[in-house]
GUTIPA-828293 format. One record per residue: residue in one letter; x, y, z of N, C-alpha, C in turn. Coordinates in steps of 0.2 Angstrom, whole numbers, plus 5000, padded with zeros to 4 digits. Example, Ala and Ser with C-alpha at 12.3 -4.5 7.8 and 13.67 -1.06 7.14 Angstrom:
# residues 2
A506649725039506249785039506649845039S506449895035506849955036506450005039
//
This chain:
# residues 426
X525551595104525351535108525251485103X525451415103525351365099524651325101X524151345098523351335101523351265099X523651245093523651165089523951125095X524551145097524851105102524551095108X524351155111523951145117523351095116X522951115111522351065110522550995109X523050975106523350905106523550875113X523850915117524050905124523550885128X522950935128522450925132522050855130X521950855123521650785122522050735123X522550725122523050675124523050655132X523050705136523050695144522450665145X521850695143521150665146520750645140X520850615135520350605130519650585132X519150615128518550595129518350535124X518150475127518050415123517450405121X517350385115516650365112516750285112X516350255115516450185115515850155111X516050115106515650085102515650015102X515249975106515249905108514849875101X515049815099514649765094514449715097X514049675094513849615097514349565098X514449535104514949485106515549525109X515349585111515949635114515749645121X515349625125515049645131515749645136X516049585136516649585140517149635139X517149665132517649715131517349785133X516749785132516349855133516549855142X516349815145516449805153517149835154X517649795152518349815154518449885152X518249905146518349975145518050025149X517450015151517050055155517450065162X517650005165517949995171518650035171X519050035166519750065165519650135164X519050165160518950225159518850265166X518450235170518150265176518850265180X519150205181519850215185520250275182X520450285176520850335174520450405174X519850405176519550475176519450495167X519450465163519350485156518650495155X518350545152517650555151517450515146X516850495146516650435141516050485138X516150495131515750535127515150505124X514550535124513850505123513750515115X514150565111514050585104514650575101X514850585094515350595091515650655092X515250715092515450775093515750795099X515750745104516050755111516650725111X516950675106517450635107518050655103X518550635107519250635105519450555102X519350505105519450445104518850405102X518950365097518450305096518750245098X518450205103518550145104518150085102X518250045098517849995095517949935100X517449905103517449845107517149795105X517549735104517249665101517449645095X517149595093517449565086517349615080X517649595075517649625069516949605065X516449645063515849635061515949685054X515949645049515949685042515349725040X514649705043514049735043514049805046X514449805051514349865055514949925053X515349895048515949955045515750015043X515150015039514950075037514650125042X514250105047514050145053514550165057X515150135058515850145061516150205058X516150195052516450255047516050325048X515350305049514950375049515150405056X515250355061515350385068516150425068X516550385064517250415064517150485059X516850495055516850555050516450605055X516050585059515650645062516150665068X516650635071517150655076517550725074X517550775077518050835075518650815077X519150845072519850845074520150885080X520650865084521050805083520650745086X520850685083520450625084520950555083X520650505086521150445085520550385086X520650335083520250275083520750215084X520450165088520750105090520250055091X520449985091520049935091520149875096X519849865101520049805106519549755104X519949695103519349635101519149595107X519749605112519649555118519849605124X519549595129519549625135520249645137X520749595136521449605137521749645133X521549665128521749715123521549795125X521049805129520749875130521349915133X521749895138522249945140522749965135X522949925131523449935126523149985121X522549975119522150005115522150075117X521950095123521850155126522550195125X522950165128523650195128523750215121X523750165115523950185109523450245106X522850245109522350305107522650365109X522950365115523150425118523850445114X524250405113524850415109524650455103X524150425099523950445092523650525094X523450545098523250605100523750655102X524350635104524850675105525050705100X525550765100525850805095526150765090X526750705092526950675086526550645081X525950635082525450605078525150655072X525450725074525150775068525550765062X526050725063526450715056526050675052X525550645054525250595050524450625048X524450695048523750735048523450705041X523750695036523450675030523250615029X523450565034523250495032522650485036X522250455032521550425033521450355036X521050335041520950275043520750225038X520950165038520650115032519950115034X519650085029518850075029518550035033X518949975035518749935041519049945048X518749905052519049925059519549865061X519849845057520349785057520949795061X521249855060521849865064521749875071X522249875074522249885082522249955084X522549995078522650065080522550105074X522150155074522050195069521950285070X522350315067522250395069522150435063X521950495065521750545059521650605062X522250665061522050725063521950765058X521750745052521750795047521050835047X521050895045520450935046519950905042X519250885045518750865041518150915044X517650915039517050955041516650915046X516450955052516150935058515350925056X515150865057514350845055513950875061X513350915059513050935065512350885064X511950885069511350855069511250805074X511750785078511850745084511250745089X510850715089510150725094510350705101X509950735106510150725113509850665116X510150645121509850595124509250615129X508650565128508150585131508250575139X507850605143507950615150507650665154X507850685160507450735163508050775168X507850835168508350875173508150895179X507850835182507650845188506850865190X506550875183505950905183505550865177X505750815176505350765171505450785164X505950835162505950855155506150805151X505750785146506050735141506350765135X506850735132507150755127507350705122X507250715116507250645110507950635109X508050565107508750555106508750515098X509050545094509150515087509750465087X509850435082510450385081511050425078X511650425082512250445079512550375077X512650375071512950315067512550265065X511750285065511350225062511450225055X511050175053511050175046510550215043X510650245036510150295034509550255031X509650195029508950165027508850175020X509350215016509150235009508750295009X508650345014508250385014508550455012X508350505007508550555005508850605012X509550625012509650655018509750735017X509650765022509850845022510450845025X510850915025511450915028511550895035X511950865036512050845044511850775046X511550735040511350655041510750665042X510150715043509550695045509150675039X508750625040508350605033507750655032X507650665026507150705023506450685025X506050735027505350715030504950705023X504550635022504050635018503250655020X502750635018502150645020501650585020X501250565025500850515026500250535030X499650495030499050515034499250485041X498950525046499050495053498350465054X498350445061497650405062497050445062X497050515062496550555061496350585055X496650545049496550565043496850625040X497350665044497750715042498350695039X498550735035499150735031499750765035X500150725037500750765041501350735038X502050775040502650745039502850695041X503250645037503350575039504050575039X504350555045505050555046505350495048X505850465043506150395045506750405048X506750375054507450385058507550325063X508250315060508550245062508850265070X508750225075509050215082509550165082X510150175083510650125083511050125076X511550085075511850035079512150055084X512450115085512850145090512650205093X512350185098512150245103512350235111X512350285114512650275121512050235125X512250195129511750165134511250135129X511350095124511050065120511149995118X510649945117511049875115511349875109X512049835111512549835106512349815099X512449855094512249845087511549835085X511149855089510449845088510249905083X509849895078509649955074508849945074X508450005076507750005076507650065072X507150045067507050095062506250115063X506250185064505550215066505350265061X504650255060504350295055503950355061X504050415059503750465064503250505060X502750525064502350585062502250635067X502550685067502650735073503050695077X502850685084503350645089503150585090X502650555086502350495088502650445083X502750385085503050325082502450295078X502450295072501950255068502150185065X502750175064502950105062503650085065X503750025066504450015068504749945065X505349945062505549895060506349875063X506449815064507049805068507549755064X508149785063508649745058508749675062X508949635057509349575061510049595063X510149565069510849585072511449565067X511949605068512549595063512949535067X513249485063513549435064514349445063X514749425068515449425068515649385061X516249405059516649375053516749305056X517049295062517149235064516649215071X516349165069515849145074516149125082X516749105081517149095087517349145091X517349215088517549265092517049305097X516249275095515849305099515649265104X515449295111515249265116514749305119X514249265121513649295125513949295133X514149345135514449355142514049345147X513349385148513049375153512549305153X512549265148512449195149512849145149X513549155149514149115149514049065155X513849075161513849015165513148965163X512648995160512148945157512448905151X512748935147513048905141513548845143X513948855149514348815152514048745155X513548765159513148715162512748675156X512448705152512148665147512648615143X513248635142513748595139513948525143X513748535150513948485155514348505160X514748565159515148575164514848595171X515148575177514848595184515048675184X514448705186514348775188514048785193X514448825199514048835205513448895204X512948875208512348925207512648995209X512949005214513249075216513549105210X513949075206514249115200513649135196X513149095195512649115190512249175192X512049165199511649215202512049295203X512649285203513149345203513049375197X513149325191513149345185512549395182X511949355185511349385184511149445187X511349455193511349515197511749575193X512249555192512749605188512349625181X512049575178511749595172511149645173X510749635178510249685180510449755182X511049755185511349815187511549855180X511849815176512049835169511449875165X511049835166510349855163510049915167X510149925174509849975177510350045175X510950025175511450075172511250105167X511050075162510850105155510150145156X509650115159509050145160509150215164X509450205170509550265174509950325170X510450305164510750345161510150385156X509950345153509450365148508950415152X508650395157508150435162508450505164X509250505164509350565167509650565174X509850515177509950515183510750475183X511250515181511950485180512250465186X512250495191512450475197512350395200X511750385199511450325202511650275195X511750295189511850245184512650225186X513050275188513650265190513750205196X513450235200513350185206513150105204X512650095200512450035198513050005194X513450035189513950015186514549985191X514750025197515150005201515149945205X514349935206514149885209514249825205X513949835198514049775193514649755193X515149795193515949785192516149745199X516049765204516149725211515949655211X515349645209515049585208515449545203X515549575198515849525192516649515195X516949555199517649535201517649505208X517049475210517049435215517049465222X516749525223516749555229516349505235X516449485240516149445244515449475246X514949445247514249465249514349515254X514649505261514649535266514849615263X515349615259515649685258515149725252X514749685248514349725244513649735246X513449685250512649685252512449755254X512749785260512449845261512349905257X512849915251512849955247512249945241X512249875240511649845236511049875238X510849855245510349875248510149935249X510649985249510550065249510350085242X510650055237510550075230509850045228X509649995229508949965227508450005230X508650025236508050055241507950125237X508550155236508550225234508150225227X508450195222508050195216507350165216X507250115220506550095220505950135224X506250185227505750225231505750295227X506150305222506150375219505350385216X505250445218504550465214504550495207X505150525207505250565200505450505196X505950465197506050405192505350375190X504850365195504250335194503750365190X503750435191503350475187503650475180X504150485179504550485173504350425169X504250365171504350305167503650275168X503150295172502550265173501950275165X501750215164501250215159501650205153X502250195152502650185146502750115145X502650095138502850025137502449975140X501749985141501449935144501349875141X501449815144501249745141501149705147X500549665147500449625153500749555153X500849525159501149465160500849415155X500349415153499949365149500149375142X500149445139500349455133501049445131X501549465137502249445136502349375134X502049335139502049255138501849235132X501349265129501049245123501649265117X501949315119502549335114503049295115X503149245119503649215121504249235125X504049295128504549335133504349305140X504949285144504949255150505449295155X505549275160506049315165505749385168X506149415170505949485173505349515169X505349535163504949575159504249535160X504149465159503549445160503349435168X503749425172503549435179503349505181X503649555178503349625179502749635177X502549625171501849635169501549705170X501949755167501649815167502049855163X502249915166502649975162503449975163X503750025161504450035161504550035170X504050075173504250065181504250005184X503649965181503649885184504249845182X504549865177505149815174505849835179X505849905179506549915183506449895190X505849895193505749885199505849805200X505749755195505749685195506449675196X506849715192507549705192507849715199X507649765202507849785209507649715213X507049695212506849645217507249575215X507449575209507749515208508449525210X508749575211509449585214509349565221X508949585225508849575232508749505232X508249475229508249395228508849355229X509349375224510049345222510449365227X510449405231510949435235511249385241X510649345244510949305250511349235245X511249225239511449165236512049175232X512449235233513049245230513649195230X513549165235514049115237513849045237X513249025234513048955234513348905231X513648855233514048805230513648755226X513048755226512648705223512648705215X512648645211512748655204512048685202X512248725197511648765192511348715189X510648725189510248685184509948745180X509948735174509748775168509048775167X508748725170507948715170507648755175X507948775180507748795187507948865187X508648885186508748955187508748985179X508349045179508349085173509049125172X509149125166509749175164509449245165X509849295164509549365166508949385162X508949365156508249395152507749325152X507849275155507349235155507449155155X507149105154507449045154507749025148X508349005149508849005144508848935139X508748955133508748905127509248935122X509648885120510148905114509648915107X509048875107508548865102508248935101X508048965107507549005107507849065113X508449105111508649145116508149195118X508149205125507749255128507649325124X508249345122508249415119507949415112X507949365110507549365102506749385103X506549355109505849375110505649445113X506249475116506249545118506249585112X506749575108506749615102506149615098X505849555097505249545093504649585096X504749595102504149635106504149705105X504649735103504949805102504349845098X504349815092503849855088503249865092X502849815095502249815097502149875104X502649875107502849925112502949995110X503249995105503550065102503050105097X502650055094502150095090501750125093X501550195092501150245095501350275101X502050265103502250295108502650355107X502750405111503050465110503850445108X504150495104504850475102505350475109X505150515114505450545119505450475125X504850445123504850375128505150325125X505350315118505550255115506150235118X506750275119507350245122507150225129X506650245133506550225140506250145139X505850135134505550075133506050015131X506650035126507149995124507549975130X507750035134508150025140507749965145X507149965146506749945151506849865150X506849845143506749775141507549755140X507949795138508749795136508949725134X508649705128508949645125509549635124X509949575124510549565123510749545116X510949575111511149545105511649495105X512049495111512649445111512249375111X511649365113511249295114511249275108X511149315103510949295095511449285091X512149315093512649295088513349255092X513149235098513749195101513849125098X514349105099514649035096514148985097X513948975104513548925106512848925102X512548985102511948995098511948985091X512449005088512449005082512548935079X513048875083513048815082512448785082X512048795087511348755088510848785082X510848845080510548865074510648835068X511248825066511648785061511448715061X511148685066510948615068511548565068
//
């Protein structure tokens, strides 16, 4: 029996795709998620599960090293493709499937280039499979937490053990005891994680002692990056007439995207898929009458879930006053509480926006908040959310850290888009 050929045919027929979204690539990620769902191609959450790596978004030289780390951690047979725009996604996926097929075996000795500049890359050579991929935190229906380390995160210069895990040092904890101290990066490429964000944790036991956040990587060409979720606000701020209905539709879709991340991290994949289907329906212009009943059922089911509330209660608490003092606005400030309060605020905002999906009135950026708060190119709301992360993560258990990040869901696109970069440069 030709086991190699059989493996290649199986991988090519229905490849498991690891989606690596970079800042400025939200539109590409959304197009990829929609097409993968339509094709029934599984989306991998770790390199060990993947056959095909799809890089989504503009070329970011600063992220080439972690992308190469992702690539090295994928077992053969494997292929890599890059879609810089949403229009390139279908061709990229087709190219990736072709690279996984038997004809590509002839190129087994060819390694991919060090950057992600090409539209197609493939490598079926036998490489060592790296272990140590951590599991996504969540619950199995009984609230069981599981920690999630970074696959593809920067090593931060730490001495590494086999498998890429950093070696533990020692440090004094808050009780004066000397415990092992572990430096653990989360990001920049994790499933259900803000694109390109890297959060560096110092752990003692399973408790976060210190947090540092890297500056978001910037595209080689600023014109290639677009802040997808705030695009209506950017256009309105430039003087273009934008209907309120278009803006609130985009805002509700953004909240559903954030809910999809949080529900996936919390271990409720079925509702995460529903959130993303509803998100896509809104983005593709589904009329209010068609989407309203499903949205009502979704928000009611998630909002009333006792298990989800129990899992997230008391985690990442920040009062409304403290949030505003930190420059945070929008849902996170209005919620004024823990992870539970924040996802329920998203649900409330979606219900509030539902009747206005077809409002033709002109958008006033001073009245209507963008998805993550009042829009300002000088002070993007996600910058304050990212700055708030260390305060909320320090002292938290590792298993809770990803829930906290998902409940804020800062959008790095806001910090690297061409409109924001132009303002920052003056």
